[in-house]
N, C-alpha and C positions, 0 to 999 in steps of 0.2 A: 446202272444206278450210280449216282455220283457219290464219292467218298465225302464224309463229313470232315470239315476243318476242325482243328482243336477247339476253336472258339464255339462253333456250332455244336460240337459234341458235348462241351461243358454246359451250354445252355439247355440242350436236350436232357442231360442228366439232372440238372436243377429242376426243370419242369416235371420230369417223372417223379422226383423226390417230393416236390410240393403237392402233386396230385395224390400220391400215395399217402402222405401224411394227412392231407385233408380228409381222405376217405377213412383213415384210421380214427381220426378225431371225431368224425361224424358218428361212428359207432358208439362212442361214449356219451353222446349227447342225449338228453331227454327231449321228447318232442310233444309232450302233452300240452294242450291249450291252457293258457294261464287261467282262464275262467273255471277250469276244473281242479285247480290246485287246492290242496288242503292247507290250512294255516300252519305256520311254523310251530306254533305252540302245541298243536296236535302231535307233530313229529317229535318235539321235545319230550312230551309226556310218554310217547311210545318208546323212545330211546332210554329215558330214565327208568321205565318199568323193567328194562333189562339189567338194571343196576349200573348203568353207565352214567358218567357225569358229562354234561354238555358244556363245552367252552364257547362254541360258536356254531351258528347255522347261517350259511350264506347260499346264494344262488350261483351255480357255476355250470355253464353249458346247458342251461335249462333244467338242471337237476338241483335238488337241495344237497349241499355238502355239509356234513356234520363233523366237527372235530371235538375231541374230548379224551376222556380216559375211561377204560372199562372197569369192571368190578375188581380186577386184580391190579389196577394201577398202570396198565399198559396204555400208551397213547394210541389213538385210532383216528382214521379218517374214513368216512363212509359216504357214498353217494346214494341218494334215494330218489325214486320217481316222485315228483311232487303231487300228483293226483292220487295214486294208489298207495304211496308211502312204502312201496316195495324196495328193498335194498338192491342196488345195481352193482355196487363195488364196495369192497371193504379192505382196508390196509391197516394192519396192526403192527406197531413197532415194539418188539420185545427187547428188553435189556438182556445182556448176556446171562444174567442169573435169574431171569424171569421164570415164573411158574407157567408152563404152557399146557398143563393138564387141562383137558376139555376142549382143546383146539385141535382141529385136523391140520396137520402139517404135511406138506409133500414129502414122500419118502418114508412115512411112518405107517 
């Protein structure tokens, strides 16, 4: 077997990285057909029933992405499947003095 040159080794590393990152991003994508999507307003109502304030709803990687604040004033970003409106991912940004009661945090 022939040894790789530094240039070909670098190209191979870049190719592996690109393939791995594409596979990782594909796992975050929603793949429901557009014809089955529910209207954004239905999602807005669902989110607001939780006591959250919606600042923006957009489409990202085939999912609805919602940004806003929760009932305690913490900023959040959530991804929803557009047909089922099931939550796929949730990120909440807590201030250092935020009340985290009622949230499951790792290690607690």
